[in-house]
N, C-alpha and C positions, 0 to 999 in steps of 0.2 A: 285555438287549442282548448282554452277553458270552455268555450261554448260547446265544442264537440264532446267534451267530457260530460258536461251536464245534460246535453241532449241524450246521450247514451244512458246516463244514470237514471233518467226519469222515464225511459221507455217502458212499455209493458214487459214484464218478466214472468216466465213460467214458474209455477210452484214446484217445490221439490216433491219427490215421491212420498206417498203417505206412509209406506212401510218399506223396510229393506227388501229390495228385489221386486217390489211392486210399484209400478208407476200409477199414480192417481190421475184423475181427469185433468188435462192441461187447463190451467186458468191463467188469467192475466189481470193486472191492475190497470183499470181505466178510470178516467175522470168524467163525471157526469157532464152532459152537454151544457155549456154556458152560452152567453150572448155571442153570436157569430157575426155580428155586424162589422163593417169595415171601420167603424169609429173606434172599436176596441183595439183593432190591429194598429190603427194610427196612433192611439195614445201610447201603446207599448213601444212603438217605434220611436216616437218623439221622446219618450222617457230615456231610452237607451242612448239616443243621439245627444240629448242634452247632457246626460251624465258624462259622456266622453268629451264633449266640448268643455265642460267645467273642469274635468280632470286634467286636461292638457293645457288649459289656460291659466290655472292657478299657480303653476310652478314658475313661469317667467314673471308673473305678477309679484309673487313673494320674493323672488330673487332681486327684483328692482327695489324692494323696500329694505332688503338685508344688506345690499352692497354698501350703502353709505355708512352703515354701522360696523360691519365686519371686514370690509374690503373685498377685493376680488382675487385673493390668493388661491393656490391650488387646493389647500386644505379646506377652504370654504366650499368650493365647487364639488370636491370629492365627498365631503360630508353630506351636502344636499342630495347628491345622486344616490348615495347609499341609504339615506333616510327615506327618500320617496320610494325607492325600489323595495325596501324592507316593508314599508307601510302598504304598498301595493300587494305584496305576497300575503300579509296579514289580512287584508281585505278579502282576498280570494279564499283564504282559510276560513275566515268568519262566515262567508257566504256558504261554503261547503258544509260546515258544521250546522249552520242554521237550517239548511234545506234537508239535511239527512237525520238530524237528531231531535227536531222539534216539529210539532204539529202546526196546522194552519193558523190557529188563533195565537199560539205562542210566537210564531214567526212575525205576525203583524205587530204584536205588542213589543217584542224585543227590538225589532227594526225601527218602529216608530220612535221608541225612546232614543235609539242611536241617532236617528235623523234630527230629532228636535235638539238633542244635546250638541250635535255638530253645528246646527244653526246658531244656538246660543253661544257656543265657543267662538264662532266666526264673528259674531256681533261684539262680544265683550273684549276679545283680544285682537285688535286690528293693527297695532303699531309695535314693531319690535323695539325693545329697550335692552341696553346692556351697559355695564360700567365703562368708563373711558379707556381702560386698558384691555378691553375684551379682544381687540384685534391681535394682541400679542399671543394669546393662546385661545383661539376662538371656538374650538370644537365643542366643549361643554356648554358654553353660552349659546352657541348656534343651535345645537340640538334642542335645548330648552325653548328657544324662541320659535323654532320650527314646530315643535309640539304645541305651543300655545297659539301661534298665529294660524297654522294651517293643518295641524295634525289630525284633529277629530273630523273636520270637514273632508279632508282628503281620504281618510279611512272610510268614511261613510259612502263617498262617491265611488271609491275603488271597488267596493263590493257590488255595485249596481249591475254591472254587466252579467255575471253569472246568476245573480238573484232574479233579475227581471226576466231573463231567458228561462230560468227554472220555473218561475211563476207562470209564464205564458204557456209552458208545456203542461201546466196543470189547470188551464182554464176550461178545457173541454171544447175549445174552438177547433174547427175542422183543419186548421193549419198548425195546431199545437204540436204535432209530431214532426214538424219540419220548421223549427224556429230560426233557421240559418239566415233568413233575411234580416234578423236583428243584428247579426254579425256585420253585415254590410252597413247598417245604420251606425253601428259603433265605430267602424273604420272611418266613415264619412265625418262623424262628429269629431273624432280625433284629429283628422286632417284640418278641418275648419278651425278647431281650437288652436292648433299650432300656427296656422297662417294668420288668423284674425288678430292675434295679439300684436305682432310686430307691424302689421300692415294697417290696422284700423285703430285699435285701442291705444297702444303706446304713443303714436304720433299725435293723437287728437284729444287726449284727456289725461289728467293727473292720476296718481296712484289712488287717492281717496275716492275719486269717481269710479275708477276701475273696480275697486273693492265693493262699492255700493252696488254696481251693476252685477257683479259676480254673486253677491249675497242675494240679490233679487232672483237671479237664475237658480241659486240653491233652494230658495223658498219654493219656487215653481216646481223644481225637481222633487222636493219632498211631497208636495201635494200629489203629483203624478205617481210617485212610487207607492204611496199609501193606497191610492186607487188601484194600482196594479196588483198589490197584495190582496186587496179585497175581492178581486175577480177570480181567485183560485177556487177550485171546487174540491169537495171531499172525494176521496178515492172510493171506487166500488170494485169488488172482485167478481169477475165474470169468467165463464168458460171462454176459451180461445175462439170458438165458433161464434158465440154471442158477442164477444168484443169486436170481431170482424164485421158482423152484421150491424152493430151499433155505429161503427165508423162509416160504413157505407150509407146508412140512414142519415148521418150528420152531413155528408157531402151532397 
């Protein structure tokens, strides 16, 4: 649903009439042709796939570290669910504002700062801590620990889906106007992230090793995301006829 929204948002749009009652020449916003190789498509696909894997694997990993401290009561699970759902919506809102309110260079700078901050937070705050009586009234302490241990990394990754798809739509690639294959990559990454944790990671390694691997994945994702942002092109306004001819030439 989010992908469909952004795909429509960044399509060519006709200009408004120049004067009341007079329609000016129809123009469209297009993006100058960029690198059309399969390598770029692969990198964007891997970036979306990896972000989904990280997003769906961090939650059970954090839960495993929190249970010994806060217990497994209903208030703990409910708080965790509401926390991550709220952060997911904030990530989508951030992606929308970034894509619609800022230019290309500002997007790269702002999101690079967010990604680096997320990695630093993930490295610095790795173990939840709370006073001995935290399990008596766990919600305030739990929210604080969720923010410290996984808040910033989760927020940065949750914005990846709509951001990467929006950036791909601006690359000038001949498939840029049909980025729905990235939706399939995101779904595949989500499924693998959900299945890999209970079947592969949890039975075979401790929480510390799990977190180290997850942070390595986050570091790789940051590099790929910055590359993806750098591939966007500056928009160019053309007449509808010229835009159509340009697209045919690209294909």
